[in-house]
N, C-alpha and C positions, 0 to 999 in steps of 0.2 A: 481291741474286739477281733481285730485282723489277725494277730498273733494266736488268740485262743483258738480261733477256725482252723489254722493251719496245724495247731498242735494235734485237734482233733482229728484232721483228716490223715496226719502223720500216725495217729494211735490206730486208726483203722488199718493203715497198711502194714502196720507192726502186727497187729492182731493176725491178719490174712498170712502173714509169712510164718508166723510161730504155728498157726493151726497146719498149714502145709508141711511144716517141719515135723509136726506130731504125725500127720497122715502118712508122710513118706518114711519116717522113721529117722530122721536127720538129726534129732535130737541126741542121738546115741554118739555122733561124732563130731557134732557142733553144738557151740553155744550160739544165740541169736546174734549178739555181736561179732563171735567169730565167723558166723557165716555171712554177715554184711561184709566183714573185712576183706573176705575172700572174693567178692563181687565188687567191692568198692576200687579195685585196681584196675579195671578196664577204663580205658579212656577214650575220649571222644573227642575228634578233632572237628572244627567248624572253620570252614572259610567263606568269606562273603561270595555270593553267587555261585558257590557249589555245594553240593550234597554233604551230608555229614561223612565223616568217616570214622569208623571205630577201631581202635587198636587190637591187638592180638586178644583173642578169646582162647584159653585154654580148653581141652576137651574136659577138663575137671568142672570148669566155669559154667561150660555150656550144659553139663549133665545136672548142674544146681539149678541153673534156670529151668530146666525142663521138669524137675523134680518138682519145683516150687509152683508149677503151671505157668511159668510165662513162655509164651512162645511170641518171641520177638524175631520177627523174620529178618528184620534188617540185620540183625546180630548174627543170627545164622547164614543169611546171605552174603554178608560181609566176609565172615570167616571163610567159607567156601568160594567165594568170588562168584555169587549168581550174579547175573546182571540185569536179570527182569523183575522188577518189583512187583509184589504181590502174588507171585507163584505160589501155589501152594506146596508145602512140604510134608513128606511123609514121614512122620516121627514115631510112627507105631514099632518101626523095626528095632528100636533102642530095648 
């Protein structure tokens, strides 16, 4: 039963990603697996007692996240080395 629920939730996420790809015109350049592969190479390092550290995020990867409607401020903050969590980011300049 738990496995079926996890698969159901994964299907919801995949449907959202595919819809955003259609809306933003990303299907011209990427397949769903291809887009996920581009984002899968980002690494997150975890040390006990310390905050997570995100590996290098390329501008293209950041743009893909933005196009998908994902505003993960910790990713952007880590990339640009912002120190204050929760600060608002102005992404409208893109």
